[in-house]
C-alpha positions, 0 to 999 in steps of 0.5 A, a space after each residue: 481151804 475146807 473140803 466137804 464130803 456129803 454122805 447120804 442114803 444110797 436108796 434116797 440118792 438113787 431113787 428119790 432125791 433128784 440129783 441131790 440138788 437140795 444138798 448142792 443148792 444148800 452148799 452153794 448158798 451156804 444155807 442150813 448146816 453150811 452156814 458155818 462156812 460163810 466167808 470161808 474158802 470151801 469146796 464140795 469134793 464129793 457126794 457119797 452113798 452110805 452103801 445101803 441098809 443097814 450102812 455096813 458098807 459106809 466105812 469101805 465106801 469112805 476108804 474107796 473115796 480116799 483111794 480114788 481121790 489120792 492121786 489128786 491129793 483131795 481129802 475131806 476136812 469135814 463130812 456132812 451127813 445129809 437129812 436123808 440119813 439124819 432125819 429118816 434113817 433107822 440106822 442113823 446112829 450106827 452110821 454116824 458112829 462108824 463115820 466118826 470112828 473112821 473118818 478122822 475129820 469132823 462129822 456134821 449132822 445136816 446139810 440143806 434146810 429145805 425140808 417140806 413141812 407138809 408133803 401135800 401142802 
């Protein structure tokens, strides 16, 4: 079974993205980057903030996630990096490199496809 962890921007997750609902809806509908899981047994096991700018805490947060979930023997088989980082974060490249270097699982850039084309439309 695939076990997915989503990493998003801490500031966006706390202040802008209401309940990270777009990532969750995209996962549940298997749309956007989650289309790769069509027909597969897959679970979302967590949403994790990056640890704030400039992402210095992302590796520590991943380690904490691993320790926190160890008693349940839950660990991700893939990490998806949310659009709040992929499309808007000035530290994106550094963050993704850190995640890829330490995670030991595939890192996918993207989650949901529900980005507004024009905020005032």
